[in-house]
C-alpha positions in Angstrom: 18.7 0.7 15.4 16.5 -1.1 18.0 13.2 -2.4 16.8 10.1 -0.6 18.1 8.3 -2.3 21.0 5.6 -4.9 20.0 2.1 -3.6 20.1 -0.5 -5.1 22.6 -1.8 -8.6 21.8 -5.0 -8.8 19.7 -7.3 -11.7 19.1 -6.9 -13.5 15.7 -10.5 -12.6 15.0 -9.4 -8.9 14.8 -6.7 -9.8 12.2 -9.3 -11.9 10.3 -11.3 -8.7 9.7 -8.5 -7.1 7.7 -8.6 -8.0 4.0 -5.1 -8.0 2.6 -4.6 -8.6 -1.1 -1.9 -8.6 -3.7 -2.2 -6.0 -6.5 -0.1 -4.9 -9.4 0.7 -1.2 -9.5 -0.2 -0.1 -13.0 0.8 3.6 -12.6 2.2 5.9 -9.9 2.0 9.7 -10.1 2.3 12.6 -7.7 -1.0 14.0 -6.6 -1.1 17.6 -7.8 -0.9 20.2 -5.0 0.5 17.6 -2.5 4.2 17.3 -1.7 3.6 13.9 -0.1 0.8 11.9 -1.8 1.2 9.5 -4.7 -1.7 8.2 -6.6 -1.4 4.5 -7.4 -3.6 2.7 -9.9 -3.7 -0.9 -8.8 -5.0 -4.1 -10.6 -6.6 -6.6 -8.2 -7.6 -9.1 -10.8 -11.3 -8.6 -10.9 -11.2 -4.8 -10.4 -8.9 -1.8 -10.2 -8.6 0.8 -7.6 -6.9 4.1 -6.9 -4.9 4.0 -3.6 -3.1 7.1 -2.3 0.1 6.7 -0.4 2.3 9.4 1.3 5.5 8.1 -0.3 6.4 11.0 -2.7 9.4 12.2 -0.7 10.9 8.7 -0.2 10.6 7.7 -3.8 12.1 10.2 -6.2 11.5 7.9 -9.2 7.9 6.6 -9.1 8.3 4.7 -12.3 10.2 2.0 -10.5 6.9 1.1 -8.8 5.1 0.4 -12.0 4.6 -3.4 -12.6 5.5 -4.3 -9.0 3.2 -6.5 -7.0 2.6 -5.4 -3.4 0.3 -6.0 -0.4 -2.7 -3.7 0.1 -5.5 -3.5 2.7 -8.6 -3.4 0.5 -11.5 -3.2 3.1 -10.7 0.1 4.7 -13.4 2.8 4.5 -12.6 4.9 1.4 -11.0 8.2 2.3 -10.8 11.4 0.4 -7.4 13.1 0.4 -6.3 16.1 -1.6 -9.7 15.8 -3.4 -9.0 12.2 -4.5 -10.8 9.1 -3.1 -8.4 6.5 -1.8 -9.8 3.0 -1.8 -7.3 1.1 0.4 -3.8 1.3 1.9 -0.4 0.1 0.7 1.7 -1.9 3.1 5.0 0.0 3.1 7.7 -1.3 5.4 10.1 1.0 7.3 8.5 4.4 7.2 7.4 4.3 10.8 10.9 3.4 11.9 12.5 6.2 10.0 14.3 4.0 7.5 14.0 4.0 3.7 10.6 2.4 3.0 10.3 -0.8 1.0 7.2 -2.4 -0.5 5.8 -5.6 1.1 6.0 -7.9 -1.9 5.5 -11.6 -2.7 8.7 -13.6 -3.3 7.4 -14.6 -6.7 4.5 -13.5 -8.9 1.0 -14.5 -7.7 -2.4 -13.8 -9.2 -3.7 -10.3 -8.5 -6.3 -10.4 -5.8 -4.7 -13.3 -3.9 -5.3 -13.0 -0.2 -2.6 -12.7 2.5 -3.0 -14.6 5.7 
């Protein structure tokens, strides 16, 4: 498989606007009535959020996600999907390239809410 072409160059100031944090997934459950969405309840240290991700079909056993730390974008505008408000976005590697997705995770445990970058 050939990697996708690199996207156009952006200024570092654009990247600096994105707030990427580590959170621990406390629970993961299918969203009722959706064959795609999963509701993740995530601990960011000083607060918790619900974040929806379209990963249901790639992950038959959602329980393996519980307790994992992963990278999340936390400053996206909240978005309602399937009647549930999603307060961020999970970084999931591989989906766009048609391969089995994998979480973007720290190499060792770090405090929830730690910033990437």
